[in-house]
N, C-alpha and C positions, 0 to 999 in steps of 0.2 A: 562443955556445954552442946558444942556441934554433935559430937557421938551420941549424946542422949538424943539428940531429936532426930538424929540418923535411925539411933535403934527402934525409938518410937515409931517412926515411919515405916521402918522394916517389917514391925510385929503388926501395923495397921493393916499394912497392903499384905501379908501371908494371911490373916485373918480374914481378909474381904476375898481373898483368893480360896480359901478354905471355904467360905461361906458359898462361894459362888458356885465350888465344886460339889457342894454337897447338894444345891438346887438343881446341878445339872444332872448328878446320880439320881435326885431325887424323882424328877421329870422322865428321865431314861426309864426308870423304875416303873412309874405310872403308864409310859407308854407301851412297855412291853407288857404290863397287866393287861391291857386295853385290846393289845393283839391278839394275848391268850383268850380272852374273852371274847372277841371276834373270830378267833379260830372256832372256838367251842359253838358260837351262834350259827358258822356257816356249815360245823358238820352235822348239824340240827336242820340243814336247808332254811334257816332264817337267814335269808340273804341282807333283807333290809337293815337290819341291828347287826349284822356285822360289818357291811359297809359302813353305817354310823360310826361303830366303836374303831374301826380300822382309821377312819378320818379324825378321829378325837386323837387317835394315837400318834397321828403324823403329824399332827399340830401340836403336840405336846413335846416331842424330842426329833431334832432332827439327825439324831444318831440311829435313830432304830431302822435300819433298812430293811427288817422285816416285815413291819407293816406296809408300805407301799407294794413289797414284793408278793406278799399274800394277797392284796388287795387286789393288783396285777392278775394274779392266778382265779380269784373268782370272776373277774369281767371276764377272762379268756375263755372259761368254761361256759359262760352266759353268749359268746360269742361276740361280746362288745369289744371289738378288735381296739379301736382309737383310744377307748380308754384305758384298755390295757395295756398299750405301747405306752401311753404317757406315764403310768404307774412302774413299768419296768424299768423306762428312761430314769424315772428319779430314783430307783433303788440301785440302780447302778451308778448312779452320782453319789448316792450316800453312803453306799459299800467301802469299806475301809480295807477290806483283805479281798484278795484275788477270787478265792473260792466263792464269795457272793456276786463279784463283778461277773464270773463266769458266767454263772445262774441266769443273771439279768438280763446280760447280750444275749445268751443260748436261746433264751426265750423271747426277747426281742425278734432275733432271727425268725421264730416260729410265727411270730404277729406278722412278720412280712410276706412269709410264705401262704399264710390263710389269704392276705392280701394281694396275693400274685405280683407282688412289687419284688421280683427277683434279685434284681440289681443291688436294694437294700437289704436283703436277707445275707446274701453274699458277705457285705461289708460287716453285718452283726453276727456273723459267725465266724467272720477273720477275727474280731475282737474279742470274743471268748475264746478263740484259743489261743491268744496271745495271753491271756491271762490262766489257762488251762492245757497248756498244749497237748496233752495225754487223753484228753475226752473222746472216746471213738465214735460217742454219736453225734458229738458237734460237728467231726470230722466227717462223718457220713451225710448230715443235713446239708454240709458245705458242698459237699460234691452234687449231693440232690439239687440245691440252689443253683449251683454252676450251668447242670445240664438243661434245667428249666428254662434258665436264663438263656442260654444257646438256643434252644428249640424255639423260645419265644422269638427273638431276633430274627431266625430262619421264615418263622412264619410272617414277622413284619416286612422281611425281603419278598417273599411270595407275595403278601397281600401288596405291596407297592409294584410289582411286575405286573400283577393281574392289573391294577389302577392306570398303568402307565398302557398297556394294551388295549384297555378299555376307553381311554380318552384318544390313543390313537385311531382306535375302531370309528370311535364317534366324529372325530376330524376328518376321516375318509369319507364317513357316513353324509357329514354334513357338504365335505368338496363334492361328491357324487351328487349330492341333491341341488347344489348351486350351478353345477355344471349341467343337470337335467334341464332344472329352470332356463337356462340361458338357450340351450338347444329347443325347448318348446317355445322359447320366445320367439327365438329367429325361424323357426316353423310355424308359427302363427303369423308372422311378418310374412314369411313367402306366398302363406296361404292367402293373406289379405290380398298382397298383391295378385298373386292366381284368380284371385277371385274379383279383383277390381278388373282384371285383364279380360276374363270373361264376361263379365258384365258389359265392358265396354265391346266387347267383337259382336256380344248380344244385340246392343244396341245398333250397332253400326249394320247387324244383319236385317233389324227391325225396319231400319231408315231403307234399306236397299229395296225390302219387300215391298215396303208402304208405295217408295217411288215407282218400282214395278208395276204395284197394282193400279197405282195414278195412271200409269201409260196406259196399261190395258184397257180402264175405263176410258181415256180419251180416244181410243183407238176406236172401242166400241159407240161411243160417243158419235163418232165418224161416218162409222157403218148405219146409225139408227138413222133412218128418213125423218123431216120434220114432221112433227106431228100436224101442220097447219095443211099438208100435201094429203092428208088421210082422207078418201071419198067419202062422202055423205051415206049414211046407210040407206036414204030414200032411193038411190040411185041405181038400178038394174043394170045397165051396161057401163063396163069400163071406157073411159074415155081414150083415145091413142096415146100411147106413151106412160099412162099410170098403171099402176098395181092393181090387181084384182084384189078382193078380199080375202080369199084364199091363200093368195101371194104375201101379203101383208102377214097373217097369221103365222104361215112357212117361217118369214125372215124373223117375225119374235120368238119364235121357239128355236130358233137357230141361235139367236141373240142370247137368249135365256141359258142355252146348253154352255154356249162359250163364255159367259159369265159363269157359270156353275163351276167349267173347270179351270178358269181363273182363280175364283173361291178357294177351290181343294189345293191348287198348288200354294197359294199364302198359307192355307192352313198346314200344309205338308211341310213346308218351309219354316213355319214358327216352333213345332216340333222340332226337329232338328236343331234350332236356335238352343235351344235350354238343356239339350242334351248335355249327361255331365262326361267330361273330359278324361279317359279312364291313362291315356300315356301321360310317362312319368316326365318331368322336365329335370333334364339332366344338368 
């Protein structure tokens, strides 16, 4: 009885497996047919319908690596490199033989070269060569990617050196400006002190001049006779010990001349007091 049950179970399992295999084969065939249609549409420059059929083919079966690979080629020709990379990567993962894997990784390297991602291109070409070490085109592309990567690194190093030099120059410039501002500040402070000293000297000179002028005026006042002693005009003859009218006039003129000289002296001293000092303060 147990043998019969086992036989029936085995027959059922085999039948299920065969049915599943038939479905898988059917899906794969439909996927390949859709891929063929898409290839035809793409050759007729009907990209939109071709893209739709490629996507349907990919959805039908995950064993058809040709569908994502051909769709990636279509994206590559349209320079849609991000989409192309995604489909090449999918094709490489679905591929079951080294030839298909080699083609997928080789073209991934081409995408990275277009995007100037040279380090990633080097890795992709290396993976392609692992699946087909004899491919000379992949080997040439790998050498080119390495050369471009080396050149890029040299350029980056040069740019960094230039940036460092620029930063150094900027720091030196800021340092010079700070030093200049400090020197100007000290110079302005010295000039302020100097101006204050000159102003003080000027004020002292003016005080001395005013005192000197006051002294001259007092001396002149001492020389000037009391107006109460001036003789009246109706008197024809001077009294004894009194000045005549002519003498008084001469005395007044002499006083005016002395006062004029004193004023000229004061004016001259004032001009000298505001003279700009040319000597340097060491």
